[in-house]
C-alpha positions as CSV (number, residue, x, y, z in Angstrom):
1,X,0.1,-31.9,31.3
2,X,-1.7,-29.5,28.9
3,X,-2.1,-28.9,25.3
4,X,-0.8,-25.8,24.4
5,X,-3.8,-24.4,21.8
6,X,-3.4,-23.3,17.6
7,X,-4.4,-20.2,16.7
8,X,-5.7,-20.0,13.2
9,X,-5.9,-16.7,11.1
10,X,-8.5,-16.8,7.9
11,X,-7.3,-14.1,5.6
12,X,-9.2,-12.8,2.8
13,X,-6.9,-14.2,-0.1
14,X,-9.0,-17.3,-2.2
15,X,-9.1,-20.6,-1.3
16,X,-11.7,-20.8,2.0
17,X,-12.2,-23.7,1.4
18,X,-8.6,-24.9,2.7
19,X,-9.5,-22.4,6.4
20,X,-12.3,-24.7,6.8
21,X,-10.9,-27.6,6.5
22,X,-7.9,-27.1,8.9
23,X,-10.5,-25.9,11.7
24,X,-12.1,-29.3,11.0
25,X,-9.1,-31.3,11.0
26,X,-8.2,-29.7,14.3
27,X,-11.5,-30.4,16.4
28,X,-12.0,-33.7,14.9
29,X,-9.1,-34.3,16.3
30,X,-9.6,-32.5,19.9
31,X,-7.5,-29.5,19.6
32,X,-8.1,-26.2,21.3
33,X,-7.9,-23.5,17.8
34,X,-8.5,-20.0,18.3
35,X,-10.2,-18.7,14.8
36,X,-9.4,-15.0,13.8
37,X,-11.1,-14.1,10.4
38,X,-10.7,-10.8,8.7
39,X,-12.7,-8.1,7.2
40,X,-12.0,-9.8,4.3
41,X,-12.4,-12.7,4.5
42,X,-16.9,-13.0,5.3
43,X,-16.6,-10.6,2.2
44,X,-14.8,-13.5,0.5
45,X,-16.6,-16.5,1.9
46,X,-20.1,-14.4,0.4
47,X,-18.7,-13.9,-3.0
48,X,-17.4,-17.0,-3.4
49,X,-19.5,-19.4,-1.1
50,X,-22.4,-17.2,-1.2
51,X,-22.2,-18.0,2.8
52,X,-22.5,-15.6,5.3
53,X,-20.2,-15.8,8.3
54,X,-21.8,-14.5,11.5
55,X,-19.9,-11.5,13.1
56,X,-20.8,-12.1,17.1
57,X,-17.9,-14.2,17.9
58,X,-20.6,-16.7,19.7
59,X,-23.3,-17.1,17.2
60,X,-20.0,-17.7,14.8
61,X,-18.8,-20.7,17.0
62,X,-21.8,-22.4,17.2
63,X,-21.7,-21.4,13.2
64,X,-18.9,-23.5,12.6
65,X,-20.2,-26.6,14.9
66,X,-22.9,-26.7,12.7
67,X,-21.2,-26.4,9.4
68,X,-18.3,-28.4,10.3
69,X,-20.8,-31.7,12.1
70,X,-18.3,-31.6,15.2
71,X,-19.1,-31.4,18.9
72,X,-14.8,-31.8,19.2
73,X,-12.2,-30.3,20.3
74,X,-12.5,-26.4,21.3
75,X,-13.4,-23.9,19.2
76,X,-12.8,-20.0,20.7
77,X,-14.1,-17.6,18.1
78,X,-12.2,-13.7,18.4
79,X,-12.8,-10.7,15.9
80,X,-10.0,-9.7,14.2
81,X,-10.2,-6.8,16.0
82,X,-10.6,-7.5,20.1
83,X,-6.8,-6.9,20.1
84,X,-6.8,-7.4,24.1
85,X,-7.4,-10.8,23.2
86,X,-5.5,-13.7,25.2
87,X,-3.5,-14.9,21.9
88,X,-2.2,-10.9,21.2
89,X,0.6,-11.4,24.2
90,X,2.6,-13.9,23.8
91,X,2.8,-14.5,27.7
92,X,0.0,-16.8,26.6
93,X,1.4,-20.2,25.0
94,X,0.7,-21.2,22.5
95,X,1.1,-24.4,19.6
96,X,1.6,-23.0,16.7
97,X,0.0,-20.2,14.2
98,X,-1.5,-20.6,10.9
99,X,-2.2,-18.2,8.4
100,X,-4.5,-20.0,5.7
101,X,-4.9,-18.7,3.2
102,X,-2.7,-15.2,3.9
103,X,-3.1,-12.4,1.9
104,X,0.1,-10.8,0.4
105,X,-1.3,-7.8,1.7
106,X,-1.3,-9.5,4.9
107,X,1.9,-10.7,4.0
108,X,3.2,-7.2,3.8
109,X,2.0,-5.7,7.1
110,X,3.4,-8.7,9.2
111,X,6.8,-8.5,7.4
112,X,7.1,-5.3,8.7
113,X,5.9,-5.6,11.7
114,X,2.8,-3.8,11.5
115,X,-0.7,-5.0,13.5
116,X,-3.5,-3.7,12.7
117,X,-5.8,-6.8,13.5
118,X,-6.1,-9.9,16.1
119,X,-4.3,-11.6,13.5
120,X,-1.2,-9.8,12.5
121,X,-0.4,-9.1,16.2
122,X,-0.7,-12.8,16.7
123,X,1.5,-13.1,14.1
124,X,3.7,-10.6,15.6
125,X,4.2,-12.8,18.6
126,X,4.7,-16.1,17.4
127,X,7.6,-13.8,15.3
128,X,9.2,-12.4,18.5
129,X,8.6,-15.2,20.9
130,X,10.0,-17.5,18.7
131,X,7.1,-20.3,18.2
132,X,5.8,-22.3,14.3
133,X,4.3,-19.5,12.8
134,X,3.4,-20.9,9.1
135,X,1.8,-18.8,6.3
136,X,0.0,-20.1,3.2
137,X,0.5,-17.9,0.6
138,X,-2.5,-17.3,-2.0
139,X,-1.5,-15.0,-5.3
140,X,0.2,-15.4,-8.3
141,X,1.4,-14.7,-10.0
142,X,4.3,-13.2,-7.4
143,X,5.6,-9.8,-7.5
144,X,8.8,-8.8,-6.4
145,X,7.8,-7.2,-3.4
146,X,5.7,-10.4,-2.2
147,X,8.9,-12.5,-3.1
148,X,10.8,-9.8,-0.8
149,X,8.4,-9.6,2.4
150,X,7.9,-13.7,2.0
151,X,11.7,-13.1,2.5
152,X,11.7,-11.3,5.4
153,X,9.3,-13.8,6.8
154,X,11.2,-17.0,6.1
155,X,14.5,-15.0,7.7
156,X,12.3,-14.2,10.5
157,X,11.9,-18.0,10.4
158,X,7.9,-18.8,9.3
159,X,7.2,-21.0,7.6
160,X,5.8,-20.2,3.8
161,X,3.8,-23.1,3.2
162,X,1.8,-22.7,-0.1
163,X,-1.8,-24.0,-0.9
164,X,-0.2,-25.9,-3.9
165,X,-2.1,-30.1,-4.9
166,X,-0.4,-32.8,-5.8
167,X,-0.8,-35.2,-9.0
168,X,1.0,-37.7,-8.2
169,X,-1.4,-38.4,-5.3
170,X,-3.9,-39.4,-8.2
171,X,-6.7,-37.1,-6.8
172,X,-10.5,-38.0,-7.7
173,X,-11.9,-34.5,-6.4
174,X,-11.5,-31.1,-4.8
175,X,-11.7,-32.2,-1.7
176,X,-9.2,-35.2,-2.0
177,X,-6.9,-32.0,-3.3
178,X,-7.5,-30.1,-0.1
179,X,-7.7,-33.1,2.3
180,X,-3.5,-33.9,0.8
181,X,-2.6,-30.2,0.9
182,X,-3.9,-30.2,4.9
183,X,-2.5,-32.9,5.5
184,X,1.2,-31.6,4.6
185,X,0.3,-28.6,7.0
186,X,-0.3,-30.8,9.8
187,X,3.3,-33.4,9.0
188,X,5.1,-29.8,8.8
189,X,3.7,-29.1,12.2
190,X,4.9,-32.2,13.5
191,X,1.5,-33.5,14.3
């Protein structure tokens, strides 16, 4: 039986290294990953990491392969503007979707049923099809509006997974903290 693919959305919130590690671990586990970066995520990569990610999807696939130093798995990059991509349809079966990191703007639009880009549309599909959707919100402090939007999503079956590092694991560096968070995320997906 063919293993279903994952959808990974990356929005313009701080914490892009979490997304990068998620991509790498999924590919290293020989998974198929449909990757969608929001317009804002490109800006955050440039400002926080001084990394320019190509917007052309074919070039972007090669960029990630080179950057992550892996040929494993199957990576399909999509433009956030391509609302006709396969992952925008409920008839395209997937295992789960993760949005990491997830901006509060994206949370608000998804909780309101707005699909202004492919990330939001794919999230809407996962909710309506009762498929696993995990949102990793990055904001502090949370306002009442943020909490209400997250509550709406939780009531709709979305798993809210704030990327919070652990101290009991005694991490020696930031990479160990990131790995802990991503492994916990995979645990919640049953991987």
